[in-house]
N, C-alpha and C positions, 0 to 999 in steps of 0.2 A: 610440527603433528604434534596432536597431541593421541598420546597411549594408555589408558591407562594398567599395562603393563609394564616393568621397566625390561625393555627390550629390545633389540635396533630392527626388530619384523615389523611388516608396517601396520597400520591400522586397518583392521577388515572390515570390511561393509558389506552388508546383502541388503540386495534390492529386490524387493517383491513385487513384481509388475515392470514391464517390458514395452509399457506404450510410450508417446512421447515423452513425459514427463520421468518417468524409471530412466530412459534412455539417456536424456541429456542430462542428469545427473550421475547418471555411471560415468558416463566420459570426462564430467567437470572431474569426479572423484578420481580417476583413475589418470587423468592428466596431472594429479594432483598429491600423486605418489600410494595413494591408497592402492589394499587388493580390493579387489569389488566381485564379489559372487551374484550376475544379475539372474533371477528364477523372470519363467515368459510361460503361460502358459494361455492356451485358448489360441487368440488372434497372433501372427505372426509379430516379430518388432517391429515398432512401430504401432501398434497398438491402435485402437478403435479413431486415431484424427487421421491419420495415413492409410486404413484399410476401408473402412467402412464411414467416416464420419466426414470430416472439414475437408480435406484432401480429396475425394471421391466426389464429394457436391461439389468442391469448384472448378474439375475437371469438366464435369456435367456443364453447368452453369455457363465455362467458356464456348463449351460448345456448341448449347444453347441461342446464346449471345451472336454466336456467330450467324447460325443459323435465323436467328431471329431480322436483324438485322437487315441479311439479303435479302430476306421479304417484302424489308420495309426500310426501302432508301430513306436516308435522312433529309437528303435536297431534291428538289426540284432541278431534272436535267439527267438523274442518273436511274439508270432501270438496273434493277439486281433483280437478283430470285435465287430460289432456293428449293430442292427437290425435296421430301419427307427423307427423314433419316433414319439413318439403319441404328437403332436401339442397342440393338446384340453388339456391333461392331465398336461404337462409342463404349458400352460399356468394359468389353476387353482392353480399349487403348488405356481406360483409368486405371485398371488392375496392373497391366503389363507397367504403366510410369509409380503405381505403386511397390508391386517388383523391386521395381529400379530403387527407391528409397529403400523397404527394409534392409537390399544386399548391401546399399551404403552405411545405415546402422551395423550390418555385424563385420564390413570390413575395418571403418573407424573404430569401435570397440575392441577389435580381437587386433589394431596395432598396437594397443598397449599390454607388455604380457603379464600382467596383474590381473588379465579382466576373464572371467570366468562364466559363459555362458551355458543357463540349464533350461533346458526345454519343459521341466515339470512346472506344479504347481507345490509351493511349499506354504507350511506350515507350522506354527511354534507349538514344541512340543516343554517348554519351558519359558521364563522370563530372558534367556538367552541363546536358546538352542532352538534351530529350525531342522522338519525334515523334510526328504523330497524325494519321489524316485526312491524310495528304499536308504538313500544315504542321508547321514546326518550332518551338520556343521554349525560350527561354536563361532559366529562373526562379533566383532567386538560392539559394532553397533548396526540395527535395524533402521532402513527405509522402506516404509510402504506409501507404494504408487499401485493401489491393485483396479483401478480405474471403476469402471460403474457398468451395471446392466438395467435394462426399464422393466416394470412394473405395470401391471395394467392397471389403469385408474376404476376405482369402486364406482363404475355405472352398471346397473339393473339391466343384464342382457348380453353385458360384450361376451362374457364366455362363451357363449350361444353363436354365437360369431366367427368367420374368418377374419383375421388378423394379421399384420405381421409389422414388426418393429422397424423405428426405424431406421436399424442399423442395418437391415435386412435389404433396403434398396440398392443397397451395391450391390447385390449380390443377382437382381432382375437380371434377365436375358430379353423380355419382353413388356414394354412399357403398359399398365392396367391404364382401358380407358380414362376409368374416374378415381380421383384417388382421394379419400377426406382424412386431413390431418389432426388427430385428440392432440390439443396442446401446441406448445410455440417455442422454439428456440434460434440458436442460430445456423444451424448446422442442417435444423426441419426447411428454416426460409430459403436457404439455398438450393436445398432439392427442391422443392414446392415448385418458386419459379422454372429452376430447370425444365421440371417434367410439362410444366404447363408448356413453356416453348416448346417443348420437341413433339407434342399433342395432345398429352395429356388435359383429362380436366380438372380443377382441384379445384377442395375447397377446406378453408384453414377453421377451425373453430377450437376455439381456449374459455375456459374460465376467467382468464385474467380480461380488467377490462378492457386491453386493447393490445397488438404488437408487443413485449418488452415492457406493458406498463406493470407495475405502478413507478419501475425505475427510472424512465423517460418520461419528459411531458409530452401534451399533448399534441407538439409540433413536430416534435421526433418523430411517433408514433403515426399523426396524420399523413407527415408527408410519402413514409414509406408503405401504409395502407392505400395510398392513393394511390403509387405506381404500380401498386400490385392487381389492387382491383379494376384498373384501368386495361391492366392483360388479360382482363377475363379470371382471375382467381377470385374468390367466392371467400370474403375474410369476415369470422363473427367472434367479438368479443362480446365477456360478458355472459358467457353460455351455463346455463345450470341446469345440468344434465340431469332427465328424468328417467332415458329408459332408452334401450336398441331394442328392436325388435325384427323380424322378416316376416314380412309377409308378401306371397304369391313370390316367391325365391327375390324378393327385393327389402335391400335393408335400409328400415329407416332410425334417424336418431331425431328422439324427440326431447325437449327442453323447454326453459324459458330464457327470453332477453327480456331484460328488464321489466319483468314482470308479464311479460306477453307471451303466449305459448308457438314454438315454433317449431319447424319439422325440415328435416335434411334429408334426403334419400342418399345414398351410399355407397359409394363402391370400394373398392381395396380401402380397408382401414388401417391407417398407418398408426403406432404408437410414437407417441414426443412423452406427452409427461411422465414424470412417477421414475425419474431417475434413481435409482438406490446404492450405496457404495457397496463393490463386488468384495465381502471382507466374510460373510458367512461358515467360509472353511478356512479360516486363519486359524483359528480357536486361541482369539484374542483375549480370555478370561485367564488361559494358561499363561499367559505374559504379565499380567495384569495391565493390561492395556483396557481402559473405559471406553465409554460413549456417552455421547449426548441423546438427552431425550429425543431428538429426531433421528438416530441410529447412526451419525457418525462420529470418526473417531475424536476424542478430546485432545485437543493442542494448546500448547502456549502460544505466545508471541515469537517464538524463537521454532516454532513448527513441532516443538520437542513435544511426546506422549505423556502421559501416567507412568510408564516404568519411561525412566532415565537412560535407557537406553534405546529406546525405539524412536523412529522420526515418522512424522506423514506429511504426504501434499495429495494435491489433486482432489481427486471426488471423493477419497477416502475420507474428506475432511470438510465435503460441501463448496467446493473453489476448483472444480473442472472442469465448466461448462466451457472455460477457453484453454485451450491445450497447451499453449505457446505461454498466459500464465501460469498456470499450471506446470509447465517444464522451470519456471524461473523460482516456483516455489520449492520444487522439489530441489532443485540445484542451490539455494539457500538452505535451506534443509540437509542436504548432502554436510554441507560446507558445515552446519552448525554441527553436524555429529563429528567431523573429524577433526576440528579445530575446539581451544577451548575456551574461545569466546563465542559469542551468542548475538545474531543478526535479528532482531524482527523483522518477519517476511511480511509477502502482499501489502508492497509498496503502490500508493496510487498513481504512478506513472510506468506503468504496463498498458500498454494501449491490447483494442481487442480488434476486431473487424467480424461483420458479418456480410458473407458474400453474394449478395442479390446483384443484380445492377440497374442502376447504380449500388454502390456498394457504400454502407453505413461503417462507419467505426468510433470510435472513441476511446480517451482516456480521460484520469482522476475522476471526479465526481461529476454525477450526472443532478441536476438543479435538486428534484426532493432529495433525495442523501444529502446534498453540500446544506439545504437549509435544514434538515432534521438534525445534523453534523453539529448545527451553531454557529457557522460561517452566516455572514450579512453579505445573502447573494444578490449576483445584479447578473442581470442578462442581455446579450445583444446574438440579434441574429442579420444573417446576411443570404440570400436567397440565389442560387444559378442567375435564376431569371434577371437578376441584379445587375451580375459580370458581365464585362463583357468576353469572355471567356466561355460563360454558358450559353450566349447566343451564336460565336464562334462556331462552335459544335456542337451547334443543336439541341442543346443538352441543359433546360430549363426549371426543370423537377431534380430539385434536389437543394440542400440547405447547409448552413455552416453554424454551430448555438456554441457558446462561449461563456463559459460561467465562470466571474471572478469574486472575491472577496473584497467588498467595500475599502474595508477597514484598512488593510494592505496595499489593495490594488492588483492582488497576483492572480494573475491566474489558477482557477483549479479543476475545470475544468473542460471538455470541447467535445462537441458531438460533430460527425459532419455526413450528412449523402451527396457525395459527389464523383465522379469518373477519380478512379484511382485514390477513392478513400485510406486505402491501408497502408498507400507510402506515402498521402499529405499527412496522416494523422502525426508523425514520429516528430515532425519539426512542432508540434505542440505538448506533444507529450516531453519532448526536451525542454521546452519551455516550463513545465509544470517541473522539473527534476530539478531544473536548475535555476527556480523562483526568481524566473523572468514579471516583471510586471506589464498588467495591458499597453501601458503607457512605451512600453519599451517594445512591445509589439507592434505599435501601430505607425513604427516608426522603420521599421523594417522594409527592404528595397523588393519586391518578386520578379521575375521575367513578366516584361509587360503581357497582356491575355493570357493570364495563365488561370489556374482556378486556382494555385498557392496567394493571391492578391485577394483572399478572400479573407486572408487571415487578418493584414494590416486593416481594413477595409471594417473587418467588424469590430477589431481591440478600439479604432475611430471611436465607433460611434459611445463608447463608453466616455468619450469627451464631456458630456454632456449627463450630470445625475439625474439621479430620480427626481427632483425638485423642478429639474429643467434648466437649470443657468449652468452654466459654461465655464469650467476649469481656464483662470486667466496666466498668462504667462507671466511671468514676473519684467517690470519696466524696464527698460537697459539706463543703467547709471546717465546723468545728465553730462551732457560734456562741457567740459571747462570754457 
């Protein structure tokens, strides 16, 4: 371990922000011999992901899916039903489970004698000094993982109507009759489908051309959109918002789609867009930490800021949408803060998941980003309808997309919409991490009648290149 002072004392790392990223970085740093002070304010340990974000959304999605499937049996010959759900009881369940995880974070961190958890916001006094709750701290290094908050989009009239943030959904005890989501994110889609299945009328309006566009191709976006709209969720992309107004106690959202006027009646409006890093009270200017024009902390490849003793990860640098990717970055930043060597962050082999039903998962480069980054991209897809497994489980809606670089045949990206996609994507994450070619993937043998069969089946589609010719195996040697 590197310490700038010639002393046997362990390096002191201060971490500002006790979300998933901060907790994982603190755990790693303490396990590797550092003395850690973790500052946490606002939500309990675990932060947005555990208490108001991905975790409660997935709990509600799991419960809503049980209700949905009980009300709509997949096969003839099975008669099931589900009574109207008790929304308040479901919310109590997810809060209880979140509290359990919070206690596990506390227990795991406090196993290390060098960890001090301070339940107070911290701010810089100078380049190396922090203050919190009238106490002064002088760590050797600082890691910033402060999370983010929502700011309303600039739509005329929005300030005059009743709205809630996406994070407020976990605190509701009564399900609104109608909900209108302004914007789209991984967590908001989980909430939207869950609340729709639990009895709410849901509309999703986004300024982007479609769900997750332009980063995913129209096939992935179209498949997910069709699944949601078939369940009664209205989805409108490419909305140019004009105004929000109340008439006769009814809220109307007006705008244009493809140049044509459009209007929606809104119930409870949920703000999804415009998440900004929670850095306003950190006094970063005192520490010499500079910001980008967009308001994020400037970092280099090693996640070091313009102050060589301060590092940052997650929402503070604009890479916090997927909490465990941010946690990977934060752990790497902690490593770079402690050790003298530097390792570049944000590798492409960190997967992500969107907990809809079926879920969407991905890893590596998306098709548009791969093409824009100079890869000679080649794409192959397989739908669940083409798989025996898809028919066996009555799940024909979904697909696997593989993206390779033609020149090397290396897999560079994958997206999957299918049951258990978040677990299945790890096979493809490993393939990208260790440089497997699609020819090697095509030779894999998966359990029969499994969704995993899609990997080899899709990889074999690359055996025919863009010109339509088929790769030829080498001829065997002639017999003597």
